C-alpha positions as CSV (number, residue, x, y, z in Angstrom):
1,M,24.8,-16.0,27.8
2,N,25.9,-12.8,26.0
3,E,24.4,-12.8,22.6
4,P,27.6,-13.0,19.8
5,V,28.1,-9.7,17.9
6,I,27.4,-10.2,14.1
7,D,29.4,-8.0,11.4
8,Y,26.7,-8.3,9.4
9,Q,28.7,-6.6,6.4
10,T,31.2,-9.4,6.7
11,V,28.2,-11.9,6.9
12,F,27.0,-10.4,3.3
13,R,30.3,-10.3,1.3
14,A,30.9,-14.6,2.3
15,L,26.9,-15.4,1.3
16,P,27.7,-18.8,-2.0
17,A,24.8,-16.7,-3.6
18,G,25.3,-13.7,-5.9
19,I,23.6,-11.1,-3.6
20,A,23.8,-7.1,-5.3
21,L,21.6,-4.6,-3.4
22,L,20.1,-2.0,-5.5
23,T,18.5,1.7,-4.5
24,P,15.4,1.8,-5.5
25,D,15.8,3.7,-8.9
26,L,17.8,0.9,-10.0
27,V,21.4,1.9,-8.9
28,Y,23.7,-1.2,-7.5
29,A,24.5,0.2,-4.0
30,D,26.5,-2.7,-3.3
31,V,27.6,-6.5,-4.4
32,N,29.2,-9.8,-2.6
33,E,31.6,-11.1,-4.1
34,A,29.9,-14.0,-5.4
35,F,27.6,-12.2,-7.4
36,L,31.3,-10.2,-9.4
37,A,32.6,-13.6,-9.9
38,L,29.1,-14.7,-11.7
39,A,29.1,-11.0,-13.2
40,G,32.2,-11.8,-14.4
41,R,33.6,-8.0,-13.0
42,T,34.7,-5.3,-11.0
43,R,33.3,-3.3,-8.1
44,G,34.3,-0.5,-10.1
45,Q,32.5,-1.1,-13.1
46,I,29.0,-2.3,-10.7
47,I,28.5,0.6,-8.0
48,G,26.6,3.4,-8.9
49,R,26.0,2.1,-11.7
50,Y,22.1,1.9,-13.4
51,I,21.5,-2.0,-13.3
52,F,20.6,-2.4,-17.6
53,D,23.9,0.0,-18.1
54,V,25.7,-3.0,-16.6
55,F,24.0,-5.6,-18.2
56,P,21.6,-4.7,-21.2
57,D,20.4,-7.0,-23.3
58,N,22.0,-8.9,-26.0
59,P,21.2,-7.0,-29.1
60,N,21.5,-10.0,-31.6
61,D,19.5,-11.6,-30.7
62,P,15.6,-10.3,-31.3
63,A,13.8,-13.1,-28.7
64,A,15.7,-11.0,-25.8
65,N,13.5,-9.7,-22.9
66,G,15.2,-10.8,-19.9
67,M,16.0,-6.9,-19.1
68,R,12.4,-6.1,-19.4
69,N,11.5,-8.9,-17.4
70,L,13.7,-7.8,-15.1
71,Y,12.8,-4.3,-14.7
72,A,9.1,-5.1,-14.4
73,S,9.9,-7.5,-11.4
74,L,12.5,-4.6,-9.6
75,R,9.7,-1.8,-10.5
76,R,6.7,-4.4,-8.7
77,V,9.2,-5.2,-5.5
78,A,10.2,-1.8,-5.0
79,T,6.1,-0.7,-5.7
80,T,4.0,-3.0,-3.1
81,G,6.7,-4.1,-0.9
82,E,6.5,-7.9,-1.6
83,R,9.4,-9.9,-2.9
84,D,8.8,-11.6,-6.5
85,T,10.2,-15.1,-7.7
86,M,10.9,-15.2,-11.6
87,A,10.8,-17.4,-13.6
88,L,14.2,-19.2,-15.4
89,Q,15.6,-16.7,-17.4
90,R,18.1,-16.3,-20.1
91,Y,19.3,-13.2,-19.9
92,D,22.6,-12.5,-21.9
93,V,26.0,-10.7,-20.5
94,E,28.7,-9.3,-22.6
95,D,32.4,-9.9,-21.5
96,A,34.1,-8.1,-20.4
97,D,37.6,-8.5,-21.6
98,H,35.9,-8.8,-25.3
99,P,33.4,-6.2,-26.0
100,G,31.0,-7.9,-28.5
101,V,31.7,-10.8,-27.3
102,W,28.0,-12.5,-25.6
103,Q,27.8,-15.4,-23.4
104,E,24.9,-17.4,-22.6
105,R,23.4,-17.4,-19.2
106,Y,21.0,-18.7,-17.6
107,W,19.9,-17.5,-14.2
108,S,17.1,-18.2,-11.9
109,P,16.6,-14.5,-9.3
110,V,14.7,-13.3,-7.3
111,N,13.6,-10.1,-5.7
112,V,12.8,-8.8,-2.5
113,P,12.4,-5.4,-0.2
114,V,14.6,-4.1,2.2
115,F,11.9,-1.4,4.0
116,A,13.8,1.6,6.6
117,P,12.5,2.3,9.8
118,D,9.2,3.8,8.1
119,G,8.2,1.2,6.3
120,T,8.9,2.5,2.9
121,V,11.2,0.1,0.4
122,A,14.9,1.3,1.2
123,L,16.2,-1.2,-0.7
124,L,16.5,-4.0,-3.2
125,L,17.7,-7.3,-2.6
126,H,18.4,-9.1,-6.4
127,R,19.4,-12.6,-5.5
128,V,20.7,-14.5,-8.0
129,E,21.4,-18.2,-9.2
130,E,23.1,-19.7,-12.6
131,V,22.0,-22.7,-13.9
132,T,23.9,-22.2,-17.3
133,E,26.5,-25.3,-16.6
134,L,23.1,-27.5,-15.1
135,I,21.2,-26.0,-18.4
136,K,24.5,-27.3,-20.7
137,A,25.5,-30.7,-18.4
138,R,21.9,-32.2,-19.1
139,G,21.9,-31.4,-23.0
140,T,25.7,-33.4,-22.9
141,R,24.5,-36.5,-21.3
142,R,23.7,-39.7,-23.2
143,G,20.4,-39.9,-24.1
144,S,21.0,-36.5,-24.8
145,D,18.4,-36.0,-27.2
146,R,15.4,-36.6,-24.7
147,T,17.3,-34.8,-21.9
148,Q,17.7,-31.8,-24.9
149,V,13.7,-31.8,-25.7
150,L,12.6,-32.1,-22.1
151,E,15.1,-29.5,-21.3
152,A,13.4,-27.9,-24.2
153,E,9.9,-27.5,-22.8
154,L,11.3,-26.7,-19.2
155,Y,12.5,-23.6,-20.4
156,T,9.3,-22.4,-22.5
157,R,7.4,-23.7,-19.8
158,A,9.2,-21.1,-17.2
159,R,8.8,-18.1,-20.4
160,E,5.4,-19.0,-21.0
161,L,4.3,-18.4,-17.0
162,Q,6.0,-15.4,-16.8
163,E,3.6,-14.3,-19.7
164,L,0.9,-15.7,-17.9
165,N,1.5,-14.2,-14.8
166,E,2.5,-10.8,-16.9
167,R,-1.5,-10.7,-18.0
168,L,-3.2,-11.8,-15.1
169,R,-1.2,-8.8,-13.4
170,Q,-2.5,-6.7,-16.4
171,A,-6.1,-7.7,-16.1
172,H,-5.7,-7.3,-12.1
173,A,-4.5,-3.7,-13.2
174,R,-7.6,-3.5,-15.3
175,E,-9.7,-4.2,-13.0
176,R,-7.7,-2.1,-9.9
177,E,-8.5,0.9,-12.9
178,V,-12.6,0.0,-13.3
179,A,-12.9,0.0,-10.0
180,L,-10.8,2.9,-9.3
181,H,-13.6,4.9,-11.2
182,L,-16.6,3.5,-9.5
183,Q,-15.0,4.7,-6.2
184,Q,-14.8,8.0,-8.0
185,A,-18.2,8.1,-8.8
186,M,-19.9,6.9,-5.2
187,L,-17.7,9.9,-3.9
188,P,-18.9,12.9,-4.6
189,A,-17.5,16.5,-3.6
190,P,-19.2,17.3,-0.2
191,R,-22.2,20.2,-0.4
192,P,-21.3,23.4,1.1
193,L,-21.6,23.5,4.8
194,G,-22.7,26.3,4.9
195,H,-19.9,29.3,6.2
196,H,-18.1,25.6,7.6
197,R,-15.0,25.2,5.8
198,A,-14.5,20.8,5.0
199,A,-12.0,19.5,2.2
200,V,-12.3,15.8,1.5
201,R,-9.6,13.3,-0.2
202,Y,-9.6,9.7,-1.0
203,Q,-6.2,8.4,-2.1
204,P,-5.7,4.9,-4.0
205,A,-3.2,2.7,-2.7
206,M,0.2,2.3,-5.1
207,G,0.5,-0.3,-7.5
208,A,-1.7,-2.3,-4.7
209,L,-5.1,-3.8,-5.2
210,N,-6.2,-3.5,-1.9
211,V,-8.2,-0.7,-2.7
212,C,-11.3,0.5,-3.4
213,G,-12.8,0.2,0.3
214,D,-13.0,3.3,2.2
215,W,-14.9,5.8,1.8
216,Y,-15.8,9.4,3.5
217,D,-19.3,11.3,3.9
218,L,-20.6,14.5,5.3
219,V,-24.5,14.9,5.9
220,D,-25.5,18.6,6.8
221,M,-28.6,19.1,8.8
222,P,-29.2,22.8,8.9
223,E,-32.8,22.3,10.6
224,S,-31.1,20.4,13.4
225,G,-28.1,22.8,13.8
226,R,-25.9,19.6,12.8
227,T,-23.4,18.0,10.7
228,A,-22.6,14.3,10.4
229,V,-19.5,13.3,9.2
230,A,-18.3,9.3,8.9
231,V,-15.5,7.8,7.4
232,G,-15.3,4.1,6.6
233,D,-13.1,1.0,5.9
234,V,-14.3,-2.7,3.4
235,V,-12.3,-5.3,4.3
236,G,-11.5,-6.5,0.7
237,H,-10.4,-4.5,-2.2
238,G,-11.4,-4.3,-5.7
239,L,-14.9,-4.0,-7.5
240,H,-16.3,-5.8,-4.9
241,A,-15.5,-3.5,-1.9
242,A,-16.3,-0.3,-4.1
243,G,-19.8,-1.8,-4.3
244,V,-20.3,-2.8,-1.0
245,M,-18.4,1.0,0.1
246,G,-21.3,2.0,-2.0
247,Q,-24.3,0.4,0.4
248,L,-22.6,0.9,3.5
249,R,-21.9,4.8,2.9
250,S,-25.6,4.8,1.7
251,A,-27.1,3.2,4.1
252,L,-25.2,5.8,7.1
253,S,-25.9,8.8,5.2
254,A,-29.6,7.8,5.9
255,A,-29.1,5.9,8.9
256,S,-28.0,9.2,10.0
257,H,-30.6,12.1,8.5
258,V,-33.0,10.6,11.4
259,A,-30.8,9.2,14.1
260,A,-30.5,10.9,17.5
261,G,-26.6,10.4,16.8
262,P,-23.5,8.4,16.0
263,A,-24.7,5.5,18.3
264,R,-27.4,4.8,17.0
265,A,-26.8,5.5,13.0
266,L,-24.0,3.1,13.2
267,E,-26.6,0.5,15.2
268,V,-28.7,0.8,11.7
269,L,-25.6,0.4,9.3
270,G,-24.6,-2.8,11.2
271,L,-28.4,-4.4,11.3
272,Y,-28.1,-3.8,7.5
273,A,-24.4,-5.1,7.2
274,R,-25.6,-8.3,8.4
275,S,-27.7,-8.7,5.4
276,V,-24.7,-7.4,2.4
277,D,-22.5,-10.3,1.5
278,G,-18.7,-8.9,2.0
279,A,-19.7,-6.2,5.2
280,E,-18.5,-8.6,7.7
281,S,-15.6,-6.7,9.9
282,T,-15.6,-3.4,8.6
283,T,-15.2,-0.2,10.8
284,A,-16.3,3.3,11.2
285,A,-16.5,6.2,12.8
286,S,-18.9,9.0,12.8
287,V,-19.9,12.0,14.8
288,F,-22.1,14.0,15.2
289,I,-21.2,18.4,15.4
290,D,-23.6,20.5,16.9
291,W,-22.7,23.9,15.9
292,N,-25.4,25.1,18.7
293,S,-24.1,23.8,21.4
294,R,-20.3,23.7,20.0
295,T,-20.3,19.7,20.7
296,L,-19.0,17.0,19.4
297,T,-20.8,13.5,19.9
298,Y,-18.8,10.6,18.5
299,S,-19.0,6.8,18.3
300,S,-16.7,4.2,16.5
301,A,-17.3,0.5,14.6
302,G,-13.7,-0.3,15.3
303,H,-12.3,2.5,13.1
304,P,-8.9,4.2,14.5
305,P,-10.5,7.8,16.1
306,P,-10.9,10.5,14.9
307,A,-8.8,13.6,15.7
308,L,-9.3,17.4,17.4
309,C,-7.2,19.6,17.3
310,H,-8.1,22.7,19.2
311,P,-6.2,26.5,18.6
312,D,-3.2,25.5,20.7
313,G,-2.3,23.2,19.2
314,T,-3.0,20.4,21.4
315,V,-4.1,17.3,20.3
316,T,-7.0,15.1,21.2
317,F,-8.4,11.8,20.2
318,L,-11.4,11.0,19.7
319,D,-11.9,7.2,21.6
320,Q,-14.3,7.0,24.5
321,A,-16.9,5.2,22.5
322,T,-14.8,2.8,20.4
323,D,-16.7,-0.8,19.5
324,P,-16.2,-3.7,17.6
325,P,-16.5,-3.9,13.9
326,L,-19.5,-4.0,12.2
327,G,-20.8,-7.6,12.5
328,A,-18.5,-8.9,15.3
329,R,-21.2,-9.4,17.6
330,P,-23.6,-12.4,17.1
331,D,-26.4,-10.6,18.9
332,H,-27.5,-6.7,18.0
333,V,-26.5,-4.4,22.1
334,P,-26.7,-0.9,21.3
335,R,-23.4,0.6,21.1
336,P,-21.2,2.9,22.4
337,E,-21.2,6.8,22.2
338,A,-19.3,9.5,24.3
339,H,-19.3,13.7,24.1
340,T,-16.7,16.1,23.7
341,A,-16.8,20.5,23.9
342,F,-15.5,22.4,20.8
343,T,-14.3,26.2,20.4
344,E,-14.3,27.9,17.4
345,G,-10.5,27.5,15.6
346,C,-10.3,23.1,16.4
347,V,-10.0,21.2,13.5
348,L,-11.2,18.1,13.0
349,V,-10.5,15.0,11.4
350,L,-11.7,11.7,10.4
351,Y,-9.1,9.2,8.2
352,T,-8.8,5.3,7.6
353,D,-6.5,3.6,8.3
354,G,-4.0,4.1,5.2
355,L,-2.5,7.7,6.8
356,I,-1.5,6.2,10.0
357,E,-0.3,2.6,9.8
358,R,2.7,1.2,8.3
359,R,4.4,-2.6,8.9
360,R,6.3,-3.6,11.6
361,E,5.1,-0.6,13.3
362,D,3.0,0.1,16.4
363,I,-0.4,2.7,15.8
364,D,0.4,5.0,18.6
365,T,3.5,5.5,16.1
366,G,0.8,6.6,13.5
367,L,-1.1,8.1,15.8
368,A,1.0,10.6,17.0
369,R,2.7,11.2,14.2
370,L,-0.4,12.7,12.2
371,A,-1.3,14.6,15.8
372,R,2.4,16.4,15.0
373,A,1.6,16.4,11.2
374,L,-2.3,18.0,12.8
375,A,-0.4,20.5,15.3
376,R,1.8,22.2,12.8
377,H,-0.9,22.6,9.5
378,R,-3.6,23.3,12.0
379,T,-4.5,27.1,10.3
380,A,-3.7,25.7,7.3
381,D,-7.5,26.4,4.7
382,P,-9.1,22.5,4.9
383,E,-8.1,21.9,1.4
384,T,-4.2,23.2,2.1
385,L,-4.8,20.9,5.3
386,S,-5.5,18.0,3.2
387,D,-3.0,17.8,1.2
388,A,-0.3,18.8,3.7
389,L,-1.4,15.8,6.0
390,L,-1.2,13.0,2.7
391,A,2.2,15.0,2.3
392,D,3.5,14.5,5.4
393,L,1.9,11.1,6.4
394,I,1.8,9.0,3.3
395,P,5.3,7.2,2.4
396,P,6.9,8.7,-0.3
397,A,6.4,5.4,-2.3
398,G,3.2,5.5,-1.7
399,A,0.6,3.9,1.0
400,T,0.1,-0.6,1.0
401,D,-3.8,0.8,2.2
402,D,-6.4,3.3,0.2
403,T,-7.0,6.0,2.5
404,A,-10.2,8.2,2.7
405,L,-10.0,12.3,4.9
406,I,-12.3,14.2,5.8
407,T,-10.8,18.1,7.0
408,L,-13.5,20.7,8.8
409,H,-13.2,23.8,10.9
410,L,-15.3,24.0,13.7
């Protein structure tokens, strides 16, 4: 049986709830008939205009805060890519036929992101249910005194809930800022690696709480002619994740100084992680660079594979020594490691998953995107290359996960 062909534009127009589609800049892209009926406006008065030019706050009401609340909700959805159900709002609307005359209106709004194929927020779906008649009807029933009291309490509680949510968001924002400062303090710029050029980056998730679990590390061991580079990702976010990150980064750095290779260093890290609350399921990748033999030895604990770009632009992912994340096995098992040769002019890149992962997208797509960008910018110096990779691979609206990055010319 053939599936029916659905005209979604016709469905959109026929939906009984008032729905508007807004650009991330809060300009009306489209509205359905129900929205026009609720708003008392024509399409020509709405489409292509900034939402708050069409619907400003009532200037005669000093307590009006509907515009501020709606703006905060829409920006939050555009930034985080998460839906937001607002509390009951009083948002008066100016009579289109009688300028200066404002109608008392009550609304129940829901704002939802609409994603583009690359995972960025392309549109905001703003759905409104008007409850003005319900509010007024309750006040005119018999026993209206008690009904009005209950209605007033309902509206007051809704506003209090919105204010409480805003205070919680501000508290989370303060925690995020403190965690980022802690993260930056524990991820200093790398020491010089002789004549070898390297660059590091840490980019937090835009407007999200899932930050401060990623790290990078470079350990130069000139006495053995080797350099160890590593990245890792702690499950969790905020201050706790930053603290765990700092412990694991220090432990792996110390282990790399004395371990025979990256597999053994990750084994030591895994044993140490068992005593650190919140370290379970951490992923990490380590690469030992032997400058004398021009060999890379690598091992991964459930982490995305490092990328090696050759002078001709060919990209190889170091994925032949992958094992589960830290703490995934109840018993200690030796970790695998693999070797590959490199030539002068190669570029090595280690990164965390924020660089390549997107919502509803296979990881192979992200890896292919990284390979193309790396090949395109491979001749740039590490600092320029790092910035170019972030610019090419992080969505314009910002990543939903933080990103650590090391680029190193071999």
